[in-house]
C-alpha positions as YAML, in Angstrom:
chain: A
units: angstrom
residues:
- id: 1
  name: MET
  ca: [110.19, -4.87, 76.99]
- id: 2
  name: MET
  ca: [110.96, -7.72, 79.42]
- id: 3
  name: ASP
  ca: [113.43, -8.86, 81.50]
- id: 4
  name: VAL
  ca: [114.11, -12.72, 80.96]
- id: 5
  name: ALA
  ca: [115.85, -13.41, 83.56]
- id: 6
  name: THR
  ca: [113.94, -11.99, 85.97]
- id: 7
  name: GLY
  ca: [110.33, -11.61, 84.24]
- id: 8
  name: MET
  ca: [110.58, -7.91, 85.35]
- id: 9
  name: VAL
  ca: [109.03, -5.41, 82.53]
- id: 10
  name: ASP
  ca: [110.20, -2.23, 81.66]
- id: 11
  name: VAL
  ca: [108.31, 0.47, 83.12]
- id: 12
  name: ALA
  ca: [109.38, 3.44, 81.65]
- id: 13
  name: GLU
  ca: [108.90, 1.62, 78.29]
- id: 14
  name: VAL
  ca: [105.97, 1.13, 78.35]
- id: 15
  name: ALA
  ca: [105.08, 4.00, 80.04]
- id: 16
  name: ALA
  ca: [106.55, 5.68, 77.32]
- id: 17
  name: ARG
  ca: [104.13, 4.43, 75.25]
- id: 18
  name: VAL
  ca: [101.10, 5.05, 76.77]
- id: 19
  name: ARG
  ca: [102.08, 8.59, 76.68]
- id: 20
  name: GLU
  ca: [103.33, 8.84, 73.04]
- id: 21
  name: ASN
  ca: [100.10, 7.37, 72.06]
- id: 22
  name: ILE
  ca: [98.12, 9.92, 74.67]
- id: 23
  name: GLN
  ca: [100.15, 12.62, 72.75]
- id: 24
  name: LYS
  ca: [98.59, 11.81, 69.41]
- id: 25
  name: VAL
  ca: [95.54, 13.13, 70.37]
- id: 26
  name: ILE
  ca: [96.83, 15.71, 73.00]
- id: 27
  name: VAL
  ca: [99.12, 18.24, 72.44]
- id: 28
  name: GLY
  ca: [102.20, 18.81, 74.62]
- id: 29
  name: LYS
  ca: [101.30, 18.34, 78.99]
- id: 30
  name: THR
  ca: [104.06, 15.83, 78.71]
- id: 31
  name: GLU
  ca: [104.26, 16.04, 82.68]
- id: 32
  name: VAL
  ca: [100.61, 16.28, 82.93]
- id: 33
  name: ILE
  ca: [100.21, 13.26, 81.21]
- id: 34
  name: ASN
  ca: [103.31, 11.76, 83.05]
- id: 35
  name: LEU
  ca: [101.42, 12.38, 86.67]
- id: 36
  name: THR
  ca: [98.72, 11.16, 85.07]
- id: 37
  name: LEU
  ca: [100.62, 7.42, 84.79]
- id: 38
  name: VAL
  ca: [102.29, 7.88, 88.41]
- id: 39
  name: ALA
  ca: [98.36, 7.80, 89.18]
- id: 40
  name: VAL
  ca: [97.89, 4.65, 87.08]
- id: 41
  name: LEU
  ca: [100.80, 3.06, 88.46]
- id: 42
  name: CYS
  ca: [99.54, 3.76, 91.92]
- id: 43
  name: GLU
  ca: [95.87, 2.78, 91.36]
- id: 44
  name: GLY
  ca: [95.25, 5.93, 92.73]
- id: 45
  name: HIS
  ca: [92.45, 8.60, 91.85]
- id: 46
  name: ILE
  ca: [93.01, 11.93, 90.77]
- id: 47
  name: LEU
  ca: [91.18, 15.52, 91.07]
- id: 48
  name: PHE
  ca: [91.55, 17.81, 88.24]
- id: 49
  name: GLU
  ca: [90.11, 21.14, 88.65]
- id: 50
  name: ASP
  ca: [90.51, 23.21, 85.78]
- id: 51
  name: VAL
  ca: [88.23, 25.75, 84.19]
- id: 52
  name: PRO
  ca: [86.27, 23.87, 81.19]
- id: 53
  name: GLY
  ca: [87.55, 23.55, 77.42]
- id: 54
  name: ILE
  ca: [90.77, 22.36, 78.83]
- id: 55
  name: GLY
  ca: [91.15, 18.70, 77.98]
- id: 56
  name: LYS
  ca: [90.25, 16.92, 80.80]
- id: 57
  name: THR
  ca: [87.28, 14.39, 79.52]
- id: 58
  name: THR
  ca: [89.83, 13.87, 75.87]
- id: 59
  name: LEU
  ca: [92.07, 13.11, 78.52]
- id: 60
  name: ALA
  ca: [90.68, 10.64, 80.53]
- id: 61
  name: LYS
  ca: [89.10, 8.81, 76.68]
- id: 62
  name: ALA
  ca: [92.59, 8.83, 75.04]
- id: 63
  name: LEU
  ca: [93.87, 7.62, 78.32]
- id: 64
  name: ALA
  ca: [91.28, 4.46, 78.84]
- id: 65
  name: ARG
  ca: [91.77, 3.47, 75.01]
- id: 66
  name: SER
  ca: [95.49, 3.74, 75.34]
- id: 67
  name: LEU
  ca: [95.54, 1.28, 78.51]
- id: 68
  name: GLY
  ca: [92.85, -1.40, 76.37]
- id: 69
  name: CYS
  ca: [90.50, -0.44, 79.52]
- id: 70
  name: SER
  ca: [87.10, -0.23, 79.80]
- id: 71
  name: PHE
  ca: [85.19, 3.78, 80.26]
- id: 72
  name: ARG
  ca: [82.69, 5.55, 81.44]
- id: 73
  name: ARG
  ca: [81.54, 9.01, 82.24]
- id: 74
  name: ILE
  ca: [79.25, 10.27, 84.72]
- id: 75
  name: GLN
  ca: [77.94, 14.06, 84.63]
- id: 76
  name: PHE
  ca: [77.19, 15.01, 88.10]
- id: 77
  name: THR
  ca: [74.22, 16.70, 88.95]
- id: 78
  name: PRO
  ca: [72.17, 18.28, 91.55]
- id: 79
  name: ASP
  ca: [69.87, 15.42, 91.17]
- id: 80
  name: LEU
  ca: [72.02, 12.54, 90.52]
- id: 81
  name: LEU
  ca: [71.71, 10.19, 92.73]
- id: 82
  name: PRO
  ca: [73.75, 7.36, 94.40]
- id: 83
  name: SER
  ca: [72.07, 4.24, 92.63]
- id: 84
  name: ASP
  ca: [72.60, 6.04, 89.42]
- id: 85
  name: VAL
  ca: [76.67, 5.80, 89.67]
- id: 86
  name: THR
  ca: [76.83, 2.33, 91.83]
- id: 87
  name: GLY
  ca: [73.72, 0.70, 90.86]
- id: 88
  name: ILE
  ca: [70.38, -1.19, 91.25]
- id: 89
  name: SER
  ca: [69.01, -4.33, 92.11]
- id: 90
  name: TYR
  ca: [65.64, -4.94, 90.06]
- id: 91
  name: PHE
  ca: [63.16, -8.18, 90.69]
- id: 92
  name: ASN
  ca: [63.55, -9.86, 87.18]
- id: 93
  name: GLN
  ca: [59.81, -10.83, 86.36]
- id: 94
  name: LYS
  ca: [61.00, -13.12, 84.10]
- id: 95
  name: THR
  ca: [63.46, -15.44, 86.13]
- id: 96
  name: GLN
  ca: [61.71, -13.77, 89.45]
- id: 97
  name: GLU
  ca: [64.67, -13.40, 91.13]
- id: 98
  name: PHE
  ca: [66.36, -10.37, 92.17]
- id: 99
  name: GLU
  ca: [69.41, -8.67, 90.11]
- id: 100
  name: PHE
  ca: [72.12, -6.59, 90.01]
- id: 101
  name: ARG
  ca: [72.16, -3.88, 87.63]
- id: 102
  name: PRO
  ca: [76.10, -2.47, 87.60]
- id: 103
  name: GLY
  ca: [75.60, 1.67, 87.42]
- id: 104
  name: PRO
  ca: [78.49, 3.39, 85.59]
- id: 105
  name: ILE
  ca: [81.67, 3.04, 88.17]
- id: 106
  name: MET
  ca: [81.58, -0.59, 87.18]
- id: 107
  name: ALA
  ca: [84.05, 0.46, 85.10]
- id: 108
  name: GLN
  ca: [88.17, 0.54, 84.45]
- id: 109
  name: VAL
  ca: [88.44, 4.14, 83.90]
- id: 110
  name: VAL
  ca: [85.41, 6.23, 85.31]
- id: 111
  name: LEU
  ca: [85.09, 10.11, 84.52]
- id: 112
  name: ALA
  ca: [83.32, 11.92, 87.16]
- id: 113
  name: ASP
  ca: [82.49, 15.22, 85.15]
- id: 114
  name: GLU
  ca: [82.23, 18.17, 88.25]
- id: 115
  name: ILE
  ca: [82.07, 15.97, 91.36]
- id: 116
  name: ASN
  ca: [80.96, 19.17, 92.90]
- id: 117
  name: ARG
  ca: [78.03, 19.60, 91.30]
- id: 118
  name: ALA
  ca: [76.28, 16.68, 92.96]
- id: 119
  name: THR
  ca: [75.45, 16.67, 96.05]
- id: 120
  name: PRO
  ca: [76.75, 15.32, 99.64]
- id: 121
  name: ARG
  ca: [74.98, 12.16, 99.45]
- id: 122
  name: THR
  ca: [75.89, 11.23, 95.67]
- id: 123
  name: GLN
  ca: [79.34, 12.05, 96.37]
- id: 124
  name: SER
  ca: [79.55, 10.28, 99.21]
- id: 125
  name: ALA
  ca: [78.95, 6.86, 96.86]
- id: 126
  name: LEU
  ca: [82.48, 7.36, 95.25]
- id: 127
  name: LEU
  ca: [84.15, 6.68, 98.57]
- id: 128
  name: GLU
  ca: [83.69, 3.41, 99.09]
- id: 129
  name: ALA
  ca: [84.97, 2.60, 95.57]
- id: 130
  name: MET
  ca: [87.25, 4.60, 95.72]
- id: 131
  name: GLN
  ca: [88.65, 3.16, 98.65]
- id: 132
  name: GLU
  ca: [87.90, -0.43, 98.48]
- id: 133
  name: ARG
  ca: [87.62, -0.61, 95.54]
- id: 134
  name: GLN
  ca: [83.70, -2.42, 95.41]
- id: 135
  name: VAL
  ca: [80.47, -0.99, 95.70]
- id: 136
  name: THR
  ca: [77.72, -1.99, 98.08]
- id: 137
  name: VAL
  ca: [73.77, -2.32, 96.94]
- id: 138
  name: ASP
  ca: [71.24, -3.84, 98.68]
- id: 139
  name: LEU
  ca: [74.17, -5.50, 101.20]
- id: 140
  name: ASP
  ca: [75.34, -7.52, 98.07]
- id: 141
  name: THR
  ca: [78.82, -6.21, 97.82]
- id: 142
  name: TRP
  ca: [80.58, -6.15, 94.38]
- id: 143
  name: PRO
  ca: [84.01, -5.80, 93.18]
- id: 144
  name: LEU
  ca: [85.13, -3.50, 90.78]
- id: 145
  name: PRO
  ca: [87.33, -4.43, 87.67]
- id: 146
  name: ARG
  ca: [90.78, -3.47, 87.86]
- id: 147
  name: PRO
  ca: [92.88, -1.85, 87.07]
- id: 148
  name: PHE
  ca: [90.52, 0.89, 88.47]
- id: 149
  name: ILE
  ca: [90.78, 4.80, 88.61]
- id: 150
  name: VAL
  ca: [88.33, 7.85, 88.94]
- id: 151
  name: LEU
  ca: [89.54, 11.25, 87.34]
- id: 152
  name: ALA
  ca: [86.98, 13.78, 88.67]
- id: 153
  name: THR
  ca: [86.76, 16.72, 87.44]
- id: 154
  name: GLN
  ca: [85.44, 20.05, 88.69]
- id: 155
  name: ASN
  ca: [85.53, 23.76, 87.80]
- id: 156
  name: PRO
  ca: [87.27, 26.26, 90.39]
- id: 157
  name: ILE
  ca: [85.18, 29.50, 89.05]
- id: 158
  name: GLU
  ca: [81.69, 28.54, 88.72]
- id: 159
  name: LEU
  ca: [80.65, 27.83, 93.01]
- id: 160
  name: GLU
  ca: [76.55, 28.57, 92.23]
- id: 161
  name: GLY
  ca: [74.85, 25.74, 93.45]
- id: 162
  name: THR
  ca: [77.97, 23.33, 94.31]
- id: 163
  name: PHE
  ca: [78.43, 21.21, 97.00]
- id: 164
  name: PRO
  ca: [82.27, 21.58, 98.41]
- id: 165
  name: LEU
  ca: [83.97, 17.70, 98.50]
- id: 166
  name: PRO
  ca: [84.48, 17.05, 102.15]
- id: 167
  name: GLU
  ca: [87.78, 16.62, 103.74]
- id: 168
  name: ALA
  ca: [87.11, 13.24, 104.21]
- id: 169
  name: GLN
  ca: [86.59, 13.10, 100.09]
- id: 170
  name: ILE
  ca: [89.38, 15.24, 99.02]
- id: 171
  name: ASP
  ca: [91.89, 12.75, 101.08]
- id: 172
  name: ARG
  ca: [91.17, 9.61, 98.97]
- id: 173
  name: PHE
  ca: [92.03, 11.34, 95.63]
- id: 174
  name: LEU
  ca: [95.92, 10.58, 94.77]
- id: 175
  name: MET
  ca: [97.10, 13.96, 93.43]
- id: 176
  name: ARG
  ca: [95.18, 17.15, 92.71]
- id: 177
  name: LEU
  ca: [96.30, 18.60, 89.21]
- id: 178
  name: ALA
  ca: [95.59, 21.36, 86.47]
- id: 179
  name: ILE
  ca: [95.45, 20.97, 83.01]
- id: 180
  name: GLY
  ca: [96.22, 24.64, 82.07]
- id: 181
  name: TYR
  ca: [96.29, 27.18, 78.45]
- id: 182
  name: PRO
  ca: [98.10, 25.52, 75.70]
- id: 183
  name: SER
  ca: [101.38, 27.62, 74.63]
- id: 184
  name: VAL
  ca: [101.01, 29.74, 71.35]
- id: 185
  name: GLU
  ca: [102.99, 26.49, 69.32]
- id: 186
  name: GLU
  ca: [100.27, 23.87, 71.12]
- id: 187
  name: GLU
  ca: [96.99, 25.97, 70.90]
- id: 188
  name: ASP
  ca: [98.01, 25.90, 66.83]
- id: 189
  name: ALA
  ca: [99.67, 22.68, 66.73]
- id: 190
  name: MET
  ca: [95.60, 21.49, 67.74]
- id: 191
  name: LEU
  ca: [94.18, 23.33, 65.31]
- id: 192
  name: LEU
  ca: [96.25, 21.69, 62.41]
- id: 193
  name: ARG
  ca: [95.87, 17.65, 64.03]
- id: 194
  name: PHE
  ca: [91.61, 18.79, 64.57]
- id: 195
  name: GLU
  ca: [91.33, 20.37, 61.48]
- id: 196
  name: ARG
  ca: [90.19, 16.97, 59.07]
- id: 197
  name: SER
  ca: [88.86, 15.10, 61.91]
- id: 198
  name: ASP
  ca: [89.02, 13.57, 65.90]
- id: 199
  name: PRO
  ca: [92.19, 11.57, 66.07]
- id: 200
  name: LEU
  ca: [90.41, 10.02, 69.45]
- id: 201
  name: GLU
  ca: [88.45, 7.82, 66.81]
- id: 202
  name: THR
  ca: [91.09, 5.97, 65.61]
- id: 203
  name: LEU
  ca: [92.94, 5.54, 68.70]
- id: 204
  name: GLN
  ca: [94.57, 2.16, 69.60]
- id: 205
  name: PRO
  ca: [95.34, 0.42, 72.79]
- id: 206
  name: VAL
  ca: [99.28, -0.38, 73.48]
- id: 207
  name: THR
  ca: [99.11, -2.47, 76.18]
- id: 208
  name: ASP
  ca: [96.47, -3.86, 77.93]
- id: 209
  name: ALA
  ca: [94.70, -4.13, 81.74]
- id: 210
  name: GLU
  ca: [96.72, -7.13, 82.84]
- id: 211
  name: GLN
  ca: [99.79, -5.43, 82.11]
- id: 212
  name: ILE
  ca: [99.27, -2.72, 83.43]
- id: 213
  name: LEU
  ca: [98.14, -4.67, 87.11]
- id: 214
  name: ALA
  ca: [102.07, -6.35, 86.68]
- id: 215
  name: LEU
  ca: [103.03, -3.04, 86.39]
- id: 216
  name: GLN
  ca: [101.73, -2.07, 89.75]
- id: 217
  name: ARG
  ca: [103.01, -4.82, 91.14]
- id: 218
  name: GLN
  ca: [106.49, -4.30, 89.83]
- id: 219
  name: VAL
  ca: [106.44, -0.08, 90.84]
- id: 220
  name: ARG
  ca: [106.10, -1.20, 94.88]
- id: 221
  name: THR
  ca: [109.39, -3.16, 94.50]
- id: 222
  name: VAL
  ca: [111.30, -0.20, 93.71]
- id: 223
  name: ARG
  ca: [114.02, 0.42, 96.26]
- id: 224
  name: VAL
  ca: [113.15, 3.87, 99.03]
- id: 225
  name: GLU
  ca: [116.67, 4.01, 101.36]
- id: 226
  name: ALA
  ca: [116.15, 4.83, 105.19]
- id: 227
  name: SER
  ca: [116.68, 8.72, 104.83]
- id: 228
  name: VAL
  ca: [114.33, 9.29, 101.98]
- id: 229
  name: ARG
  ca: [111.55, 7.51, 103.80]
- id: 230
  name: ARG
  ca: [112.16, 9.41, 106.50]
- id: 231
  name: TYR
  ca: [112.62, 12.52, 104.44]
- id: 232
  name: ILE
  ca: [109.27, 11.26, 103.26]
- id: 233
  name: VAL
  ca: [107.45, 11.00, 106.45]
- id: 234
  name: SER
  ca: [109.32, 14.51, 108.16]
- id: 235
  name: ILE
  ca: [107.79, 16.45, 105.38]
- id: 236
  name: ALA
  ca: [104.39, 15.31, 105.70]
- id: 237
  name: ARG
  ca: [104.94, 15.27, 109.80]
- id: 238
  name: ALA
  ca: [106.07, 19.13, 108.65]
- id: 239
  name: THR
  ca: [102.70, 19.82, 107.83]
- id: 240
  name: ARG
  ca: [100.99, 18.76, 111.18]
- id: 241
  name: GLY
  ca: [101.30, 22.56, 113.62]
- id: 242
  name: TYR
  ca: [103.20, 24.28, 110.50]
- id: 243
  name: GLU
  ca: [102.04, 27.89, 111.51]
- id: 244
  name: GLY
  ca: [99.03, 28.83, 108.96]
- id: 245
  name: ILE
  ca: [98.12, 25.70, 108.85]
- id: 246
  name: THR
  ca: [95.29, 23.98, 110.38]
- id: 247
  name: LEU
  ca: [94.54, 20.45, 108.99]
- id: 248
  name: GLY
  ca: [97.89, 18.82, 108.33]
- id: 249
  name: VAL
  ca: [98.59, 16.16, 105.68]
- id: 250
  name: SER
  ca: [97.34, 11.98, 107.16]
- id: 251
  name: PRO
  ca: [99.08, 9.12, 107.49]
- id: 252
  name: ARG
  ca: [97.26, 8.27, 103.94]
- id: 253
  name: GLY
  ca: [98.91, 11.49, 102.24]
- id: 254
  name: THR
  ca: [101.99, 10.36, 103.75]
- id: 255
  name: LEU
  ca: [101.34, 6.57, 101.66]
- id: 256
  name: ALA
  ca: [101.22, 8.48, 98.22]
- id: 257
  name: LEU
  ca: [104.05, 10.84, 98.85]
- id: 258
  name: TYR
  ca: [105.96, 7.37, 99.22]
- id: 259
  name: HIS
  ca: [103.74, 5.48, 96.99]
- id: 260
  name: THR
  ca: [103.49, 8.05, 93.89]
- id: 261
  name: ALA
  ca: [107.54, 8.74, 94.65]
- id: 262
  name: GLN
  ca: [107.99, 4.77, 93.56]
- id: 263
  name: ALA
  ca: [106.42, 5.54, 90.50]
- id: 264
  name: TRP
  ca: [107.69, 8.56, 89.41]
- id: 265
  name: ALA
  ca: [111.62, 6.96, 89.97]
- id: 266
  name: ALA
  ca: [110.13, 3.84, 87.77]
- id: 267
  name: LEU
  ca: [108.86, 6.35, 85.03]
- id: 268
  name: GLN
  ca: [112.18, 7.97, 84.89]
- id: 269
  name: GLY
  ca: [113.51, 4.54, 84.22]
- id: 270
  name: ARG
  ca: [115.59, 3.67, 88.19]
- id: 271
  name: GLU
  ca: [115.09, 1.09, 90.36]
- id: 272
  name: PHE
  ca: [115.26, 3.32, 93.52]
- id: 273
  name: VAL
  ca: [113.85, 6.48, 94.66]
- id: 274
  name: ILE
  ca: [115.84, 10.01, 95.09]
- id: 275
  name: PRO
  ca: [115.27, 13.11, 97.06]
- id: 276
  name: ASP
  ca: [114.66, 14.70, 94.19]
- id: 277
  name: ASP
  ca: [111.39, 12.36, 93.61]
- id: 278
  name: VAL
  ca: [109.95, 13.68, 96.64]
- id: 279
  name: LYS
  ca: [110.16, 17.72, 95.84]
- id: 280
  name: PHE
  ca: [108.84, 16.84, 92.92]
- id: 281
  name: LEU
  ca: [105.70, 15.48, 93.68]
- id: 282
  name: ALA
  ca: [105.06, 16.93, 97.23]
- id: 283
  name: PRO
  ca: [103.16, 19.57, 95.96]
- id: 284
  name: TYR
  ca: [100.65, 17.40, 93.52]
- id: 285
  name: VAL
  ca: [99.97, 14.48, 96.67]
- id: 286
  name: LEU
  ca: [99.66, 17.39, 99.77]
- id: 287
  name: THR
  ca: [98.80, 20.20, 98.65]
- id: 288
  name: HIS
  ca: [95.23, 19.25, 98.34]
- id: 289
  name: ARG
  ca: [94.89, 17.84, 101.92]
- id: 290
  name: VAL
  ca: [95.93, 20.85, 104.27]
- id: 291
  name: LEU
  ca: [93.44, 23.15, 105.43]
- id: 292
  name: ILE
  ca: [95.02, 26.46, 105.97]
- id: 293
  name: ASP
  ca: [93.62, 28.71, 108.34]
- id: 294
  name: PRO
  ca: [91.75, 31.79, 108.33]
- id: 295
  name: GLN
  ca: [93.95, 34.48, 109.34]
- id: 296
  name: ALA
  ca: [96.11, 32.34, 106.87]
- id: 297
  name: ARG
  ca: [94.26, 33.14, 103.86]
- id: 298
  name: LEU
  ca: [93.42, 37.00, 104.77]
- id: 299
  name: ARG
  ca: [96.87, 37.73, 104.28]
- id: 300
  name: GLY
  ca: [96.98, 35.98, 100.87]
- id: 301
  name: ARG
  ca: [98.70, 32.66, 101.53]
- id: 302
  name: GLN
  ca: [98.10, 29.73, 99.59]
- id: 303
  name: PRO
  ca: [97.85, 26.09, 100.28]
- id: 304
  name: HIS
  ca: [100.16, 25.61, 97.39]
- id: 305
  name: GLU
  ca: [102.65, 28.59, 99.33]
- id: 306
  name: LEU
  ca: [102.69, 26.84, 102.21]
- id: 307
  name: VAL
  ca: [103.60, 23.01, 101.21]
- id: 308
  name: ALA
  ca: [106.84, 24.69, 99.28]
- id: 309
  name: ASP
  ca: [107.98, 26.30, 102.21]
- id: 310
  name: ILE
  ca: [108.05, 23.07, 104.01]
- id: 311
  name: VAL
  ca: [109.57, 21.34, 101.29]
- id: 312
  name: ASP
  ca: [112.23, 24.07, 101.33]
- id: 313
  name: THR
  ca: [112.88, 24.00, 105.34]
- id: 314
  name: VAL
  ca: [112.36, 19.98, 105.80]
- id: 315
  name: PRO
  ca: [116.42, 19.06, 105.77]
- id: 316
  name: VAL
  ca: [117.15, 17.16, 102.09]
- id: 317
  name: PRO
  ca: [119.22, 14.07, 102.90]
- id: 318
  name: VAL
  ca: [122.70, 13.47, 101.50]
- id: 319
  name: GLU
  ca: [124.75, 10.71, 100.22]
- id: 320
  name: GLN
  ca: [127.34, 10.06, 103.27]
...
């Protein structure tokens, strides 16, 4: 619904429609879907790190259909070339001119499946697209359609024949999520839902790209008080030099936490960010951006534990 006086669209209402539509296909997983919608509102990218068969591809397809956006899937393999992602320029014999044949990256929702199976050269082909929302082929630059979001997956179990993502690429993901196994009730409901047909085949859009772009602009107007802003900065800075961490959160990570907090507040129907928004999002936004030292790893410490400790130790701003 739009406020006639201000021309503003109710972010929470549109998000609820999209979430309910996705849940016609995906059973449960409300938190994961909400976090995915946060990424959409921030036009950020998500790294799904989970075992096969959890529903990552289904979620990506359901999201694209619900948003009324174009969808392409790229299966990353060791022999995949950068041009297989971005596209190529070829000489058209009929027109006697070079023409651009776009690659699968030229879509609004892109699923980069098992991204860590491609070589670093091919992985880097995504860097410009993810950060600049454009691709360069033979010195020509081509803008990507908007909104643009990459949902990348990697299997944390099978490491043979994989190429670990470099820190520069990991930092370009807004969040890292895991869908996780369904509960007993959810898995039973899933069997019934898919018993006769696949609900994804008949899923219809509930919004469109133009409205999503408007919502993205609106989310940036969500108010963040100075004390909450300093709280975000304090958490990010605390990761730099914290015992057990060799590489802390970059300024890009600080911005990511700031913008996701705005989007999360809007999803809750608020026009302002509260500290609880920041505390909730910090593990999803910051954990993959920190690098722990070997000694901490030998002691069994994990990045998410260190980020949780930092969030617990940084003083929370309180209302005066």
